[in-house]
N, C-alpha and C positions, 0 to 999 in steps of 0.2 A: 506645718508646711515645710519648715526648714529641715526637720528630720526626714520627711518624705523626699525632699529634694536631694539630701545627702545619700539616701538609699538608692535613689534613681541614678544619681551620678556615678555611683560605684558599680553599677551593673556592667558597663563595658569592661572595666578592669577584671570583674569576676569572670566574664565570658572569655577574656583573653587568657586568664589563668587556667580555666577549664580546657581551652584549646591547647595550651602549652602542655598541660598534663597528659592529654590524649596523644599529642604528638610525641612526647617523650616515651610514653608507653608503647606507641606504635613502633618507634625507632628501636626500642629495646627488644620488642617481639621480632622485628625484622632481623636485628643483629643475632638474636638467639637462633632464629630459623636458618640464617646464612651460615652460622657456626656449625649447626647440626648437619646441614647439607655438605659443608666442607669436610666435616669429620667423617660422615658416611662415605663421601667420595674417596677420601684418603684410605679408609679401611677397605673399600671395594677395590681400589686400584692396587693396593699392596697385596690383597688376596689374589687378584688377577695376575700380577707379576709373579707371585709365588707359584701359582698354578702353571703359568707358562713355562717357568724354569724347571718345574718338576717334569712336565711333559718333554721338554727339551733334553733333560738328562736321561730320561727313559729312552728316547729315540737314539741318543748317542750310544747307550749300552746295547740296545737291540740290534743296531747295525754292525756291531763288532764281528759276529760270525760271518756275515757276508763279506766284510772287509778282509778278514783272514783268508777266505777262499780266493778273493781277487788277488791278494798279494802273492799267492802261489803260482799264478799264471800271468806272465807278462803280456800274453796275447789278449786275454780278456781285459786286462788292465788298460791296454791301449784302446780297446773298443769302448770301454766305459769312460775313458778320457774324452773321446769324441761325443759321447752322451753328455758329458759335463759341458763341453763347449757349446753344444746346441741349447742346453738348458740355461746356461748363462745368458746367451744372446736373447733367448725367448723371455727370460725374466726381465731383462733390461727394457726391451722394446714392446712387449705385450702386457707386462704386469706393472713393473716399477714406475716407468714414465707415465702411463695413463693414470695410475693411482695418484701419483704426485700432482699431476695437472688438475685432476678432479678435486682432491682434498684441498689444494691451495686456492681454488676458485679463480684460476687464471682466465682472464677474459680479454685482455688487451695485449697489443704487441710489445709494450714496454715490459710487462711481466713475463712474457714469453722469452724476451731477450735476457732478462735476469735469470730465468731458469737455465737457459743455455750457457750463461756465463758461469754458473755454479757447476754445471756438468763439465765444462772445459777446465774449471779449476780442479775438479777431481782428477781429470786426465793428467794435467800438468803437475799436480801434487804427487801423483803416483810416479810420474817420470822423474821428478826431483828426488823422491825417496830412493828410486832405483839407482840413479846416478850417484847419490851420496853413499849408498851401501856398497856399490861397486868400487868407488874410490877408497872407501874405508878398508874393504877386503883386499884391494890391490896393495894398499900400504902394509897391511898385515902379512901379505904374501911376500913382499920384499924383505920384511924384517925377519920372518920365520922360515922362509924358503920351503913352505909347505905346498906341494903340488896340488893337494886336494882342495885347498882353499879356493883357487881359481876355478876348479872344476865345479864347485858347489855354489859359486857366486849367483848364478841365475836362479838356482833352486832356492837359495836362502832369501833372495829378493821376492820371489813369487810367494813363498811361505809367509813372509812378513806382510805383504799386501793382502793375502787371503785372511790372515788373522785380524788385520785392521778392518777389513770389510765385514768379518764376522762380528766384531764388536759393534760396528754401526748397524748391522742387520738386527742383532739382538736388542740394541737400544731402541730402534724404531718399533720392533715387535712388542717390546715391553710397554711402549706408549699406546700402540694400537689395540692391545688385548682388552683394556677396559671398555673400549668402544663396542666390543662384541658382547661382553658379559653384563654391563650395567643396564642396557636396554634389553630386557628379556623379550623374546619373540618365539614364534613357532619354528623359526629357522635356525635357532641357536645351535642345535646339534649338527645340522648340515654345515654351517659356517665353521664350527669347531673342527669338523672332519676335513674340510678344505684347508684350513690353516695348518692342521697337523700334516696333511699331505705335502703342502709346500715346505714345511719344516723338515720333513723326511728327505725331500729332494735336496734342500740346502745342505743338510749335514752330509748326505751321500756325496755331493759335489766336493765338499771340503775333504772328506776322507780320500777320495780318488786322487785329488791333487796332491795331498800329503804323501800318499803311497808312491806316486810317480816321482816325487822329490826324494824318495829314499827313506821316509819316516816309517816307523813301525806303527801298527794299530794302537798299541798302548800309549805311545808318545803322542799320537794325534788325538786320542781321547783325552789325555791330560790337558792339552792346550785348548781343546773345545770347551772343557769344563772351566778352564781359567778365563777364557774370553766371555763365557756366559756369566761368571761371577763379576767380572769387571763391569760389563754393561749393565747388570742389575744394580750394582752399587752406584754407578754414575746416574742411572735413571732415577732411583729413589732419592738420591741427594739433590738432583736437579729440581724435582717437584717440591722439595722442602723450601727452596728459596724463590721459586717462581710458581705461578699458577699452572695447573695442568694444561690449560688451553694455550698459554704462551709457549710452554715447552713443546707442545704438539705442533704449533704453527712454525716454530723455529726448526723443528725436526723435518717437517714437510718441505719447507721453503729452502733450507740450507743443506741439512745432512743427507736427505734423500737424493737430490741431484748430485752431490759430491760422491755418494756411494755409487750412483749410476756411472759417473765418470770413471771411478776406480775399477768397476766391473768391466767397463768397456776396455780400459787399458789392459787389465789382466787377460781378457779374452783374446784381444787382437795381437798383443805383444808376446804373450807366453803360451796360452793354451792352444790356440788354433795353429801356430807354427809347430808345436809339439805333435799335434794330430797329423799334420801334413808331412812331417818328417818321418823317414824310415818306414815307408810303406812296404808291405811284404807281398805285394801282388794285387791283382784285380779283385780277388775274393775279399781280402782284408779291406781294400778301399771301399768296396760296396757295403761291407758290414759296418764300417765307420760311418758311411753316409746314412745308412738305415738307422743306426743308433742315434745320430744327431737329429734326424727327422723325427724319430720316435720321441725324443726328449722334448722337442718343440711342440709336438702334438699333445703330449701329456700336460705341459704348462698351459697351452691354449685351451684344452678341455676343462682343466680346473678353473681357469679364468672365466670361461663361459658359464660354468655351474655357479661360480661366485656371483656373477651378474644376475642370473636367473633366480636363485634361491635367497639371495641376501642383498639388501641395500644398506650401505654403510650409514650409520646414524651420524647426525651432525655433531661436531665438536661442541656446539653450544648446548647440547642436551645434557652435558655433564658438567657444565660450568656453573 
């Protein structure tokens, strides 16, 4: 009886041991599964970033012949600058801000105010950069007595802001690309085509601005490649220290509205005044208006196709 009692009393301890072993095995399995998913996500994301940058570089090179033709005619260059102005404003109000609001899940007034604060931060940040560069170049002008320095002040400031915006644009695109390619669907080809179309427009806008500032196509191409490399390095480095979802949320809630504010400043302070200045008659004014409207229509059409053919996957699907 005593032996039977001892065996019976040890059963709870045996059950606890079995449960503990099962729990440990389950935890190890979950850990291995999480590690596998994280590794697969990392490989997919890196491949997507590499693919996006390859497409981006191809677009930069393919637009060179068109850019060379535009550089030979100041008339067509002014028309395409109006095209750029319309495209910038359309991207801000028809594409960038709606996407930012949807991806951030903004539902209350406090979050709307926070988004507006970051947009204003982008505007004032751009204003501060311009004032700093003007002060710096004015100092250089007084020391060097170079008349061209003062003449190129506005152009240099605009170029710096466009390059900064290009880095932010490429960074956010590097984060958004895995959302397209990780969740395979029947509409992947359509979404890729729309993204490439938007990227072509973005690169074309940059080329036109650089040409209007006096840059050569070769110099503009080099800086496009430089900003693409910088944004890719920053993106890959960021996701090594933080989870992809955290970096994506940070990008949507902070970088996207700051980029929107910078684009608003570039458009209203630099590009639109350039378009309105030095009109060459009624015909030129009408052509500029048509080019601007056409640019808005292109962005709006691409945005509508994006809504119809593709629904953005949730960020939680890759976390």
